[in-house]
N, C-alpha and C positions, 0 to 999 in steps of 0.2 A: 685607442690609448693602447700603447704595451705594454705587457705584463712586467711592472718591476721584479727585481732577481735581487737576491741580499745573498751575500757571502760567509757563509759560516766558519770559523776558523776553530778546531781541536789540534794542538801541537801545531805539526808541520804540516799536516794537510786543510785543505783547503774543499768547501764544497761549497757552489753555486745553486741557489734555489730559489724558484718561485714563491712570490710573496707570500701566497695564498697555503703552497703546499708547506710554508715555515710556520706561517700561522698554526696549521690545523697540527703538528706538531704540537702546538700550546693548546690544543682543545677550545680554536677559537675557529669560527665560523664565519665567513662573511655573505650574506644576502643581499647584491647589489644592482638587482636588473629585475626588469617585470620577474614576473612567475609565470611560468609554462611548463611544459611536463616533459622536457631537458633539462631545464633549470631545478626540477624539481627535485626529479631522480639523481641528480648530483647531490642535494642538498641531503635526501633521503639514504644515500648511499653513506658519505660523512656522518652522518649521525648512527647510524647503524655500526658504521666503522670501528669511533670512537667510543663509542657503547660497548661493543665486546672485546676493544683493547683494554677499557677499564669503568668495567659500572657503579664504582665510587667517586668518580674525580665529574666535578661540573663540566658541563661543556657552556662556554659561552657562544651567542649569537646574537649577531649583529647586522640590524635590516635596515636598507635601505632603499625601501622598492616602491614604483606606484601604483604596483598591485598585480592583477595578471588572473590567470583563468582560478577558478574556485578550487576545483576537483584537484587541481596541483599543489595550490596551497591546503586542502585538506590531507592533505598525503602526506605535506610537512608536519601540517599539526600535529596527524594523527599519531607519525614518528614521535615528535615531541612528547607525548603522552607517555 
């Protein structure tokens, strides 16, 4: 399935971005697949980016995952602590 794009308008400027990047701007992370090393690395990187960007604001995470690698899931869990 292709990744949907959204268009942001600021005055006369328009900018197209994928939906996941747009949600990340609002401090929302989506985990919508099985958890493996690649997915875990991506989620951890997003969590760290948002934490260093603004350590006071909440990060919202939505999970729709069938499960996966225990060690990869623990890496995400440890980063969330």
